[in-house]
C-alpha positions as CSV (number, residue, x, y, z in Angstrom):
1,X,0.0,0.0,0.0
2,X,1.4,3.4,-1.0
3,X,0.5,6.1,1.3
4,X,1.6,9.5,2.7
5,X,0.8,10.4,6.2
6,X,-2.2,8.0,6.2
7,X,-4.3,10.3,4.1
8,X,-4.4,9.2,0.5
9,X,-3.6,5.5,-0.2
10,X,-3.4,4.6,-3.8
11,X,-4.6,1.0,-4.3
12,X,-1.8,-1.6,-4.6
13,X,-0.7,-1.7,-8.2
14,X,-1.4,-5.4,-8.7
15,X,-4.9,-5.0,-7.3
16,X,-5.6,-2.0,-9.5
17,X,-4.5,-4.1,-12.4
18,X,-7.1,-6.7,-11.4
19,X,-9.7,-4.0,-11.2
20,X,-8.9,-2.7,-14.7
21,X,-8.6,-6.1,-16.3
22,X,-11.6,-7.6,-14.5
23,X,-12.1,-11.3,-14.9
24,X,-9.3,-11.7,-17.3
25,X,-6.7,-10.8,-14.7
26,X,-6.4,-14.2,-13.1
27,X,-6.2,-15.9,-16.4
28,X,-3.0,-13.9,-17.2
29,X,-1.1,-15.8,-14.6
30,X,-1.8,-19.5,-14.8
31,X,-0.5,-19.8,-17.4
32,X,0.4,-16.3,-18.8
33,X,-1.4,-15.8,-22.1
34,X,0.4,-14.0,-24.9
35,X,-1.5,-10.8,-26.0
36,X,-3.9,-10.0,-27.3
37,X,-6.3,-11.5,-24.7
38,X,-9.5,-10.0,-25.9
39,X,-10.8,-13.5,-26.5
40,X,-10.8,-14.0,-22.8
41,X,-13.0,-11.0,-22.1
42,X,-14.3,-8.5,-24.6
43,X,-15.3,-5.8,-22.1
44,X,-11.8,-5.0,-20.8
45,X,-9.4,-2.3,-21.8
46,X,-7.2,-2.9,-24.9
47,X,-4.5,-5.4,-24.3
48,X,-2.1,-4.1,-26.9
49,X,-0.9,-0.7,-28.1
50,X,-0.8,2.6,-26.2
51,X,-3.6,2.9,-23.6
52,X,-4.3,6.0,-21.5
53,X,-6.1,5.8,-18.2
54,X,-8.3,8.6,-16.8
55,X,-7.8,9.1,-13.0
56,X,-10.0,11.5,-11.1
57,X,-9.5,12.5,-7.4
58,X,-12.9,13.4,-6.1
59,X,-13.7,15.7,-3.2
60,X,-17.2,16.2,-1.7
61,X,-18.9,19.3,-0.2
62,X,-18.3,17.8,3.3
63,X,-15.4,15.4,2.7
64,X,-12.2,16.6,1.1
65,X,-8.6,15.3,0.8
66,X,-6.2,17.4,2.9
67,X,-4.2,19.1,0.2
68,X,-1.3,19.6,2.5
69,X,-1.0,15.9,3.3
70,X,-2.3,13.9,0.3
71,X,-0.1,12.7,-2.5
72,X,0.6,15.3,-5.1
73,X,-0.5,14.8,-8.7
74,X,3.1,14.1,-9.6
75,X,3.4,11.4,-6.9
76,X,0.1,9.8,-8.0
77,X,1.3,9.8,-11.6
78,X,4.6,8.4,-10.6
79,X,3.1,5.5,-8.6
80,X,0.6,4.6,-11.3
81,X,2.5,5.4,-14.6
82,X,6.2,5.9,-13.6
83,X,9.1,3.8,-14.8
84,X,11.7,4.6,-12.1
85,X,10.1,3.0,-9.0
86,X,12.4,0.0,-9.1
87,X,12.3,-0.4,-5.3
88,X,8.7,-1.6,-5.6
89,X,9.4,-4.3,-8.1
90,X,7.4,-6.2,-9.4
91,X,4.6,-3.8,-8.5
92,X,6.5,-0.6,-9.3
93,X,3.7,0.9,-11.4
94,X,0.8,0.1,-13.7
95,X,2.9,1.1,-16.7
96,X,5.8,-1.2,-15.8
97,X,3.6,-4.1,-14.8
98,X,1.5,-4.1,-17.9
99,X,4.5,-3.7,-20.1
100,X,6.0,-6.8,-18.5
101,X,2.7,-8.8,-18.4
102,X,2.0,-8.1,-22.0
103,X,5.6,-8.9,-23.2
104,X,6.0,-5.3,-24.2
105,X,2.7,-5.2,-26.2
106,X,0.8,-2.8,-23.9
107,X,2.0,0.6,-22.8
108,X,-0.2,2.4,-20.3
109,X,0.0,6.1,-19.5
110,X,-2.6,8.3,-17.8
111,X,-3.6,11.7,-16.4
112,X,-4.8,12.8,-13.0
113,X,-7.7,15.3,-12.7
114,X,-9.6,16.7,-9.8
115,X,-13.3,17.3,-9.3
116,X,-15.4,18.5,-6.3
117,X,-18.8,16.8,-6.2
118,X,-21.9,19.0,-5.7
119,X,-23.4,16.9,-3.0
120,X,-22.3,15.5,0.4
121,X,-20.6,12.1,0.4
122,X,-23.7,10.6,2.1
123,X,-26.0,11.8,-0.6
124,X,-24.4,9.5,-3.2
125,X,-24.8,6.5,-0.8
126,X,-28.6,6.7,-0.7
127,X,-29.3,4.9,-4.0
128,X,-28.2,1.8,-5.7
129,X,-26.8,3.8,-8.6
130,X,-24.9,6.2,-6.4
131,X,-21.6,5.3,-8.1
132,X,-23.1,6.1,-11.5
133,X,-24.7,9.3,-10.3
134,X,-21.2,10.4,-9.2
135,X,-19.4,9.3,-12.3
136,X,-22.0,10.9,-14.6
137,X,-21.6,14.2,-12.6
138,X,-17.8,14.0,-12.6
139,X,-17.4,13.3,-16.4
140,X,-20.0,15.9,-17.2
141,X,-18.2,18.5,-15.0
142,X,-14.9,17.8,-16.6
143,X,-16.3,17.7,-20.2
144,X,-14.9,21.1,-21.0
145,X,-11.5,20.1,-19.7
146,X,-11.0,16.6,-21.1
147,X,-11.2,15.4,-24.7
148,X,-12.5,11.9,-23.9
149,X,-11.4,10.6,-27.3
150,X,-7.9,10.8,-26.0
151,X,-8.8,7.9,-23.6
152,X,-10.1,5.6,-26.4
153,X,-6.9,4.2,-27.8
154,X,-8.5,1.6,-30.1
155,X,-11.3,3.8,-31.3
156,X,-14.0,1.4,-30.2
157,X,-16.2,4.2,-28.7
158,X,-15.4,3.3,-25.1
159,X,-13.1,5.0,-22.6
160,X,-10.2,2.6,-22.0
161,X,-9.9,2.9,-18.2
162,X,-11.5,5.2,-15.6
163,X,-10.5,5.2,-11.9
164,X,-12.0,7.4,-9.2
165,X,-10.4,8.1,-5.8
166,X,-12.6,9.4,-3.0
167,X,-11.9,10.4,0.6
168,X,-12.4,7.8,3.4
169,X,-15.0,9.8,5.4
170,X,-18.1,8.0,3.9
171,X,-19.6,4.7,4.5
172,X,-16.9,2.1,4.0
173,X,-19.4,-0.6,3.0
174,X,-20.4,1.6,0.1
175,X,-17.1,3.2,-1.0
176,X,-15.0,0.0,-1.1
177,X,-12.5,-0.6,-3.8
178,X,-14.2,-2.3,-6.7
179,X,-14.7,-2.5,-10.4
180,X,-18.2,-2.0,-11.8
181,X,-20.0,-2.3,-15.1
182,X,-21.9,0.7,-16.3
183,X,-25.6,-0.3,-16.6
184,X,-28.2,1.9,-15.0
185,X,-27.8,5.4,-16.1
186,X,-27.5,7.4,-19.3
187,X,-24.3,9.3,-19.9
188,X,-23.9,12.9,-21.1
189,X,-22.2,13.4,-24.4
190,X,-18.6,12.6,-23.8
191,X,-17.2,13.4,-27.2
192,X,-19.0,10.4,-28.5
193,X,-17.4,8.0,-25.9
194,X,-19.1,5.6,-23.6
195,X,-18.2,3.5,-20.5
196,X,-18.1,-0.2,-20.0
197,X,-16.4,-0.4,-16.6
198,X,-15.0,1.9,-13.9
199,X,-13.0,1.3,-10.8
200,X,-13.3,3.1,-7.5
201,X,-11.1,3.2,-4.4
202,X,-11.0,5.2,-1.2
203,X,-8.3,6.2,1.2
204,X,-9.5,3.4,3.6
C-alpha cells in the first residue's frame, strides 16, 4: 500500500491491475497468455498498443482530501505510470507491470484530474446507482477540460480505463475498492465516448 501520512492511499498496483482487467486478470497468470487477450473477455481495456487511463481524485462538499498531506498529482502519476520506481518491483507501477505482463505489447500512461462533487458524500450513498450518479456528474463536470477521445486508444467508442479516488469519510461498506459495469444510467455526451467499466477506491 502506497501512502503519505495515512491520508491518501493509492490501491496496490497489482490490485488495480485486477480492477482494470476484470475477470481476465487471473487468467493472465496461470499460465500467462500472450497478447492480445480479448478472446478471454471482450469488455476490458485494450491489451495491446498505447492505452491512456483517466484518473480522477474526487472531493465532496463535506469530505475533502487534505491538500497539505495527500499525495501530489506528480506522486500519483509516478506511482501509477512511472518507470523509475524499481524499489517496488514487481509492483513498481501500472505502466511497468502491464509492459511486463504483455511482453511489451501494452504501454499504459494516464492523467490525473480533480473534481469536487456537488453533494455531500452521504447523498451518493442513498441509492443503488450512487456510483453512476457520481461518475456521470464527474465526467460531465470535466467535459470542457477533457477530450475523452484521448482515452479511447483503439477507437471502439469506449473509454479505456477510468478510476475514481474518493476520501475515506463516507460509508466504508459503500465506498470500497471495486470494479463495476456501467448499466443503470445514461451518460452525457462525452465526445461520443461511452463507458463499460469503472474502478473506485478510497483512502481506507
